N, C-alpha and C positions, 0 to 999 in steps of 0.2 A: 208219808208215814212218820210215826213218832214213837220210838222206843224209850226204855229206861237205860241209863248208861254207865259206862265203865271207865276205869282209869288204869288199872294195873295191867300192863302188858306182859310182865314176866310170866303170868299164869295162862296167857292165851295160847291155845294150841296152834302151832304153825305148821303148814305143809309146804313142801318145796314147790316153787313156781317155775314153769318154763320161762326161759329168758324173754321170749316174745310177750308172754303174758305180763311179766314185770314191766316191760316197756309200755304196754297198753294201759295198765293200771296206773302207771306213773304219769302218763300224758293226759289221761282222762281226768278232768277236774271240772265237771260240767253240770249244766242245767238241763233238765228234761225238756224236750221240745215237742214230742208227740204227746197224745193224750196219755194220762197216767204218767209213767216214767219210761215209756218205750222210746227207743231212738231209731227213727227211720233213716237217719243220715248215714247210710252205709256206703254211699258214693256221692259224687258231685254231679255226675252225668244225669242222674234222675231228679236232682233237686230242682232244676229249671222247669221241669214238668210237674212239680209237686208230687213226684213219684207215681204219676199216672202211668199205666202200662208196665209196672215194675216187674211182673212175672212173665211178660211176653216180649219185652223189647230186645233183650239179649244183645246189647250194644257193645259190651266189653266184658272183661273177666269178672266184674262185680256181679254178674248174673249168678255166680256161685252162691251168693247169699240169697238173692231174691227168687231164683228158680234155677237149680243146678242143671235141669234139662236144657236150658239155653246154651250151655257150653257147646252143643253140637252145631250151633250157628257161627262159632268163632273160628279163627284161623288155627293152625296146628299148635301154635304156642302163643299165649296171650297173658299179659299181666297188667294190673292197675294198682296204683298207689295214690292215696289222697288223704284229705283231712277236712273236717267241718268245724266251724266255729259257731257256738250257740250262745246267744246273749238273751237273758230273760229279765223281766221286771215283774215283781209281785208286790205292789204298793198297797199297804193296809191302811184303811181309814176307820178309826174306832167309832162305834155307835153304842156305847154303854157297856163295855166289857167289865166283868167283875174279877178283879185280880187280888182281892183281899189285902193283906199287909204288904204286898209288894209295892204298893204306892202307885203314883202316877208316872206316866212316861210320855214323851213327845209323840204326836200323831205322825202318820206317814212313813212308818217303818217299811223298808224295802227288803224282801227276802230273795230277790233275784241274784243271779250270778252269771259269770262268763266261763265257758268251758271249751276244751278242744277235744275232738274225737277223731283219731287216726283210723285208717283201714288199709288193707292190702289183699290182693287176690292174684291167683295164678291158675291158668288152665292149660292143659297139655294133652295132645292127641296120642293116646296109647296105640290106637288103630283107627282106620277110617270111621268105624262105628262107635268106638269107646273113647270117652274123654275122662280125664282125672283132674281134680281141682283142689285148691286150698283157699280158704277165706279166713281172715283175721280181722276182728272188729269188736264192737261193744254194743249188743242189742238193747241193753237197758242201762239207765243211769239217771241220776238226779242229784241236784245240790240246791238247797235253800239255806241262806245264812242271813240272819238279822243283826243289825247293830243293837247292842244291849245297853240300857234297858229298853224293853218294849212290852206292850200289853200282853203278848202271848208267850213271854219268855219261859213261863213254867210249863208250857206245852212243847215248845221247841225253840231253841236258839240257832242250832245248826243241824242239818240232816243231809247225809251224803250216801249215795249208793254208787258203787263202781263195779262194772263187770268187764271181763275179758273172755272172748269166745274164739276157739279154734274149730274150724269147720271143714275137714276133709270130705270131698264129694266125688261122685262119679256120675256120668251121663251115658246113655245108650241110645243111639239113633236106630229106632226100630225099622223105619222106612222113610221115604221122602216127606211124609206128612207128620209122623209122630216121633217124638223123642221123650224119653223118661229119664229122671234123675233122682238121686237121693244122697244124703250125707249124714254124718254123725257130728255131734257138737259136744266138745268138752268146754265147760264154762266155769269160771271162778267169779265169786261175788264177795265184795267187802262192803260193810255198812258201818256208818258211824253216826251216832245221834247224841246231841248235847242239849240239855235244858237246865233251867234254873231249878234249884231246890226250893220249894215253897213251904210245905208243911211236911215234917218227917216224923214218923212214929219211932219212939225210943223208950224202951223199958216201961211199957204201959202208959207212957205219956207222950207229949208232942214237943218237938222243937219247932216253935212257930216261925213264920217267914221272917219276922223281925230279927230273930237270932241267926237265921240261916241266910240272911241277905248277902249276896255276893258269892254264894256257894253254888256250884254247878255239878251236875252228874253226867257222866259220859258212858255210853254203851258202845262197844265195838264187837261186831260179829263177822264171821267169815266162813266160807265153805266152797266146795267144788262139787260139780254134778255133771250128768250126761243127759243129752237129748238127741233128737233126730229131726231131719227135715226131708221133704220129698216134693217132687213137682213133675208136671208134664207140659209139653209144648206141642200144639197141634196147628198145622197150617190148613185153614179152611179153603184158601185159594192163594195164588201167588201174591195177592195184595193184603191178605188178612190172616192173622194168626191169634190164637188164644193161649193163655197160660194159666195154669192152676198150681198153686204152691201152698204147702202146709209146713208149719214149724211147731213142734210138739211142746207141751208143758215141760218145764225143768223143775224137778223137786229137790229142794235143798234141806239139809239138816245143818243148821248154822250153829257155831259155837264161838264163845268169846268171854268177855268179862265186863264188869262195870266198875267205875271209880268215882271218887268225889274230889272236888277241888274248891279251894276258898276257905273262908274263916271257919266253917263247921266241918270241913272236909276230913280233918284228922279224927274228930270225934266220931263221925259217921263210919269211917273206915275201921277204927278200933272197936266199934260196937259190932262189927261183923257184917255191915250192910254192903260192903264191896265184895261181891261174890262172882263166881263163874256163872255164865248165862248160856241159854240155848234157845233156839226157835226153829220151827219148821215152816218153810215157805215154798209155795208152788208158783213160779213165774208163768204167765199165761201162754197159751198156744195162740197161733195166728193162722187164719185161712185167707187166701187172696185169690181173686179171679180177675184176670187182666185181658185187655183187648188192644191190639195194634192193627190199624187199617190205613193203608196208603190211599189218601183221597185223590191226590194228583201227583205227578212226578216230583214236585217240590214240597208237598204238604203231607204230613202224617198225623193221624188222629190217634190218641191214646186214652184208655179208660181203665179205671181200677175200682174194685169194690172189695173191702176187707173187713174181717171181724177179728177182734182180739178178746180172748176169754178171760177178762179180768175178774170174773166171779170166782176164779180160783183163789182169790185173796179176800174172803169175807171178813177176816180179822187176823191179827198176828199176836199170839201170846208169847211174851218174853218170860221164860221160866228160869228160876234160880237152880243151878246144878251143883252147888257146893254150900257148905255152912249148915247151920242148924235149921234153916228154912228151905233146904233143898227140896225141889219138887213143887214149890209154891210159885204162883204167878207174880212177877214183880211189876209188870205193866201189860196192858192189852191195848193194841192199836185197833180201834173199831173202824176199819176201812169201809166195810160194807160195799165193796165195789160191785159193779154190774158189768156185763159184757158190753163192748162198745163197737161201733161201726165207723168206717171211714170210706168216703167216696171221693174220687179225684178224676179230673178231666184235663188233658193236655194236648198241645199242638206243637209239632216240630216243623220248622221251615228251613229248607235247604237254600240259604240266601245266596251262596256262591259255591263253586267246587270245594273250597276250603273252609267255609264258614256255615255253621248250622245254628239257628236261633231256636230257643225253646220257651214255651209259655205254659203256665199251669195254674189250676185252681183246685182247691180241695176243701171238704168239710170233714172235720175230725171231732168225733163225739167223746166227751169225757166219761170215764168210768165212775166218777163221783155222783152219787144220787141226789145230794142236796146239801143245804146249809149245815144241818146238824151233824153230818158225817164228813164234812170237808175239814181236812187237817191243815193246820198252819204250816206243816212241813211239806204239804202238797196242795197248794191253793189252786187247784186245776179247774178248768171249765171248758165248754165247747169252744172250738176255734175254727176260723176260716183262713186258709192259706192263699196267698197271692205270690206266684213264683215267676222268676225270669232267669234264663240261662243262655249260655253260648258255648259253642264248641269250635275250636280251631284245629285244623289238621295241617301241621307244617310239612308233612309228607304222607305218602300213601299208607304207611304203617303206624303212624303216631297220631295221637289226639290229646288236646288239652281242654278240659271242661271247667267252666266257672258257673256257679249257680248262686242265687240269692232268693230268699223268701221272707216275706213279712207275715207274721201270724197275728191275726186280729182275734183276741181272746175275749169272750164275753165277761163282763164284770161278775165276780164270784162272791155271792153272799155267804157269810159264815156265821154260825151260832153254835159253836162247839162247847158244850157244857161238861167240864170235868171238875166241878166244884167238890163233889163228894170224894174225889181222889186227891184234893189239895192242889190241883193244877189250874184253877180258875175257869172262868167262862169267857171265851173270846167271841165277841159279837161285833160285826162290822161288815165292811165291803172291801174286796180286793179289786184293784185295777191292774190287769195283767196284759203283757205284750211280749213278743219275742221276735228276734231277727236271727236268721240262719244264713251262713255263708259257707260255700264249699269250693274246693279246688282239687283237681284230679288229673293225673297223667296216665295214659293208657298206651300200650304198644302191642301190636300183633306181628308175628314173624314166623 
């Protein structure tokens, strides 16, 4: 995504954060790994299976996020803590971009980044039929950052989204076959977007890019909101169970401000172009259907089919909320997202009493429809996951999981024309790739 940006933090409305949320927002400095800017890495135990069977496996307390009904399969008290490392590469190759007076720039700009994503979960048996749980994580996140100058600098130099999510949950064991679960989600989002100032309207005229060279504008937005999630777990037989999980849309009313930096920054600020800003954003819902089937005593098959409702973000209007132009649109991000699907298949092998090996493959569809709506701040495309993991149990109550995945992302064609808005036309091709690493400790007692 690509907004118009801000500089002045004194006027930003700030709300008080829970300490855990501050920790999560501070640690997350990451790059999106799933399609769009969804983050599936909410545990390491599922990473080795490419998150196949996520709503049915109920292997540890991280089921609080994937399907709260799975807590009925756990010991009376369980907890999991872990982190994922995400490394992305978005290498741009220019094929005739029009950047006006911005001039030329070296080819091969890389907008990728490395980020860390922590998570923690707790499950507790209130009674034999009722379980309570808490999950802490970051379901959405994104970071792209380019070395400047580059051909698309007027559309984006840096874009970052950070979220923190608190998810208290409950599960009820209806009978030996069926369990139900639900939770509420308090979520905080912060976004920051920086781009070069190319052509700026002033007093009926223009400051051309040559005069504004080296000037950037930064937008910062933040907000808090609520959502919910629910799931069921059903045992078809002692060897087979299915899981169904749903996470709701989360609707944000974001507020912040924009600012200017560089040679023309003071002039633009004094003219009143640095204003408070606001935007409305609906993060997508997700629906997941999962299957776990024990093929043999040592082999388990896992499957997953999920849909993410990215069409909740057809565009994002950034609106001025102060100054003489209050109520006008300062920039629109024409995302034009579509709903996307993901399918995953995994195998788990009980290699020895204390070691379990995991394998997985997945196909993840991008919400980006095509080259004309692909953003330089989100040069996303369809990807295939190949994943491998292992679990070691040092004793009957504890386990340590390690997972790794390589994401093979299709080359992403871009032809994003924003010439009429003074932000150039970026035409070329992205070569994208990503690596994911995860580590997790779980204990049941």
